[in-house]
C-alpha positions in Angstrom: -16.6 -4.5 -2.3 -19.5 -4.3 0.2 -21.9 -3.1 -2.5 -20.8 -5.8 -4.8 -21.4 -8.4 -2.1 -24.9 -7.0 -1.6 -25.5 -7.2 -5.3 -24.5 -10.9 -5.3 -26.7 -11.6 -2.3 -29.6 -10.0 -4.1 -29.0 -12.1 -7.2 -28.9 -15.2 -5.0 -32.1 -14.3 -3.0 -34.0 -13.6 -6.2 -32.6 -16.8 -7.9 -31.5 -14.8 -10.9 -29.3 -16.4 -13.6 -25.9 -14.8 -13.6 -23.0 -14.5 -16.1 -19.9 -14.7 -13.9 -16.5 -13.8 -15.3 -13.6 -14.9 -13.1 -9.9 -15.9 -13.1 -9.4 -19.6 -12.9 -6.5 -21.2 -10.9 -4.2 -20.9 -13.9 -5.0 -17.1 -14.1 -7.0 -17.4 -17.3 -10.4 -15.6 -17.6 -13.4 -18.0 -17.5 -17.1 -17.3 -18.0 -19.9 -19.4 -16.6 -23.7 -18.9 -16.5 -25.8 -20.1 -13.6 -27.4 -19.3 -10.3 -25.5 -18.4 -7.1 -26.7 -20.8 -4.5 -24.4 -20.1 -1.5 -22.2 -17.4 -0.2 -20.0 -18.1 2.8 -16.6 -17.5 4.4 -14.2 -20.5 4.7 -10.9 -20.1 6.5 -11.1 -16.3 6.1 -11.8 -16.5 2.4 -15.2 -15.4 1.0 -16.6 -17.7 -1.7 -19.6 -18.2 -3.8 -21.0 -21.5 -5.0 -23.1 -21.9 -8.2 -25.8 -24.4 -9.1 -23.3 -26.0 -11.5 -21.0 -26.9 -8.6 -18.4 -24.2 -9.2 -16.8 -22.7 -6.0 -15.3 -19.3 -6.8 -13.4 -17.1 -4.4 -14.5 -13.5 -4.2 -11.0 -12.5 -5.0 -11.2 -14.4 -8.3 -14.4 -12.7 -9.5 -14.0 -10.0 -12.1 -17.7 -9.3 -12.8 -21.2 -10.6 -12.4 -23.8 -9.5 -15.0 -21.5 -6.7 -16.0 -21.2 -5.4 -12.4 -17.5 -5.1 -11.8 -15.8 -5.4 -8.4 -14.3 -2.0 -7.4 -11.0 -3.5 -6.2 -10.0 -5.3 -9.4 -6.5 -4.4 -10.5 
């Protein structure tokens, strides 16, 4: 997961547009396109925030620009 986080930080630093696939709160897969503007930890949970106002937990993310998290079940 550390390499994946580094990749996300790189995309944020370079202000690259990303295609983010994640599981929403109902468990359905969702896709958004936008820029990652913030990465932080809140109450022990790592999250990203996009320029569209989406706040997504790292545990919800399936892939970013076809880079898949290694711990996805």
